[in-house]
N, C-alpha and C positions, 0 to 999 in steps of 0.2 A: 452556588453549585457545589456539589460534593461528589466524590467518586471513590468507592471502596472496593478493594479486591476481596472476593468472598472465598475463592478457591483457586489453586494453581497446581497443574500436574505436567510432568514431562510428556512429550510426544515421542514415543520410541520410533527410531528409524527414520526420523524426519529432521534433516539438518537445516539450521539457519532459517527458521520460518520468517517470512517477509511480507505476507499478506494473507487475508482470509476473506471468504465470501460464502454466505449461506444461500443455497437454493433448495427449497423444500426440506427434505430430511437430511441433506448432505451439506457438510461444511468442507469447502475446498480450501486447501492451503498450499501456497508456493514457498519454496526456499530459494534464497538468492544464489546458492552454489549447488543446485540440484537439477537434474534433467527431467524431473517428474512433477506432476501436479497430483497432490495427495488428497485423498478423500477420507473424511471422518464422519462418524455418525453425529449429527448435529445435537442430539439429545445427550448421548453418553460420552461423546468425544473419543470413542474407540476407533482406531484406524480400520478402514474397511476396504481400501484399495488404493491404487495409484495409476496414473495415466502417463505413458512415456511421451515426452514432448520432442526429444531429439536424441540421437545416438551419441552417448558420451561414455562408452564403456571404459576406455582407457583413462580418461580424465577423472572419472568418478570411482576409480579403483579403491581409493582410500575412504570413500563415503562422502567426500566433498570435492567439488571441482575447484582447482587452485584459483586464487584470486586473479592472477594475470589473464586467465582465459575464461572465467565464468561469465555467463550472460547477465548476471546480476538482476534477475527478475524481482522487481520491487513493487510493481503496480498490478492490480487485478480488479476487474470490474465486470459485473454481469450486464449483458446488453443483447440487443438483437442485431445480427450482422446484416449488411445490405441485401443479402439473398433471403432474408426473413428467418434464418436459423437463430434460435436462442442459444446463448452460450456465454463463455468467459473470454475476455480479452486480457492477455498477459503482456506486460511491457517491461523491457529492460530499462535500467536507470538512465542510460545515455552518458554516464560519467567517463567512459572510455570508448574507443572505436569498436571494441568487441561487445559493447553493451547497448547496441542499437537494433536488437532483434526482439521480436514479439511473436506470439502465437494466438490464434483464435481456436478455442476448444469448444466444439458443440456440446451442449448439455444433455443430449439424448441420442440414443442409437449407438452404432459402432463406427461412426465417422471419425477419421483421424484428425489430430490437430493440424492446422494450416499455418505455416510460417508467415510472418508479416514483417516486411522490411520497413524499419522506422527511420532510416537515414535522412530522407528528405524532410519529413515532419520535424525531426529533432533539430535539423539545421535551422528551420524556421523559428522554433522555440528558442534556440540558443541566441539568435539575433536580438531577442528581447531581454536578455539578461544584463544586469549591471556589469560594468567593467571589472574584470578579474574574477567573476563568478563562473564556475563550471556547471553545465547542465547536470542535474542529479535528481531525477524524478523518483519519488518515493511512494506516491499514492494516487489513486484514480477513483472517480465516482461519476455517475451520470444522473442528470435530471431527465425530464421527458425530452428536452430539446438541446441539452448541453453536455459536452464532455469536459470534466474538471480534472486537471492534472496539477499535482502539488509538487513544487520544487523544494527540496530540502537543502538549505545552504548552511553548512556548519561554520561556527565561529563568527557569524555576522548576524546582528539583530535587524539589519535593514534589507534582507534579501530572502525572507520567507514568502515565496510567491505562489499565487494560484493563477494558472492559465485557464481561461474560460474559452472554449471553442464550440462552434456549432456542431452538434453531434452527427447529424446526417451527412453534412458536407465533409467532416473529418473522416468518417468511415469510408465514404466514397473515395476520398483522396488516398487513404491507406490501401484500398484495393486497386486503385489505378492512378498512381502518382504522376504519371506522364500525361494522362488524358483528362484528369479532373482538375478543377481550379483549387489552388491552395486555400485552406480555411483561414478565415479571419481569426486573429488572436487578440483577446482582451486580457490584460494582465492586472492583477490586484496584488498589493503588497500588504502583508500583515505583520504586526508586532507581536511576537510570541513571548511567553513568560520565560524567566531565567531561573536557574538554580546555581548558586555559588558564582554568580556572574557569567555563567555560560548560557547562551540562548537556546531554547528548544528549537527543534526542526520538525516539520511535518513528517509523519511516518505512516499514516493510514487514514482512510476515508470511506464513508458509505452514506448514501442518500436514502432515507427511509421515511415514508409518510410526510414528505414535504420538509424534512429537516436534514441538514448536512452534519453528520457526526464525524469528528476527526480525532486522531491521536497525534501526539508529538512527544519525542523523546529528547533527552539531553545527554550529550557526550562531551567530554573535555577534549576536543580536537578541533582543528581548523582545516582538516584535510578531507576532501570529498570521498577519498578511497580508503584511507587508513582509519582504523577504529581507535576510539579513545575510551577512557574510563566512563562508565555509565553512571549518571548522577540521579536519574529518576525519569518519570514519564507523566504525561498529562493526557486527559481526554476532554473533549468539549464540543461545542457547536459553533459552526460558522454560518453567518447570514450573508450570502453573497450580495443580495440586493442592497442591504444596508452597509455592507463592507465592515462588518464587525465580527469579532471572534471572542468567545468566552470559554475559559478553561478552568479545570479543577485538577490539582495534582493528585495522582493516585497514591493512596495509603492502604494499609491493611484495615480490616474492619475494626480492629482494636486501636487504630490510630498510629501504629508503627509505620515508619517510612517504607515505601516500596521502591526497590532499586532495579526492577526489571526494565529491560529495553523493549518497550512495546513497538511492534513493527506493523501491526494491522489490527483492525477491529471490524466487527459485524454486530448488528443488533439482533439479539436472540429472541427477546420478547419485550413487550411493554408491560410493566408491572402494575402501574397505576398512572394517573394523570401526572405527566412530568417526570416519571420514573421509569428507567429502562434497565434491562439486563443485557450487558454487553459480553461478547466473546472476543477476547484479546489473544493475539499470538505474540510471543517474544523470541528474541534471538540473543544468546549469551556471547556471541562473537567467538565461540570456541567449538561450534558445531552442534550445540544443544538447543532445543526448542521447548517451549511450554505453551499450553493452552490455559488461559486464566478466565475466570468468570468475575465480572465486576458489576456493581450496581451504581448507576449514574442518576443523581437527583438534580433536576434542572433549577429548582427554586432555592 
């Protein structure tokens, strides 16, 4: 497996990109310290608009919500809500008490985003974590029947977790946590690659045409909240049924190391059998974001 960055450009006015999802001609991007869901043209990557998720006029005065109060939106996935509306589910990381909020954003019409309380679901997930590990969800994807939530555990090679939940039951629980039964949780642990002795952590995911594509980045830190030096990123494919994961470290097309912190990925198109063009978004931990195009070859 090989993965090469073909192009990369700054995304003006979009701080701290943390996830991307493509629906038709629109690429939706979230930032972990922003109150907006941003829209880009999926073909040109030009900004085309943004959707307000919540009022944060005072906190966003500097262009970034401060770390102690930001909702830390890290997970985004396209799905159908229990009332049959298609849209996007955005989820906070859960790494602090103020990061257990989410929003469902309808993909069509003028309907407003709906807030989703994640407190009870996150308490269920946290009970499955190894001792000493803090919940820190960084990516989400869905199959036809499952919701997949990826735990990023920095500084440990034994706690890269995938929570597999029944999709319909989980969404019903999110809409009615006191009246619906809690969803069953199946947990898988993966061993991710290392750079300079530091293990990668899951950062993005998308399920396309029966394949689960993922990204993982490497930071020199053991803290779920504090950032560390970025050493590189990987993209790959996870087979949930076989409990296997295969990764390729991202490099430039000429072979130079790539040091961007990939936070999310979407499949832009299939180029040939076993070859895909990916759209990646990165966060430089200083408020800047980029959109990068990469070619992934599976063989």
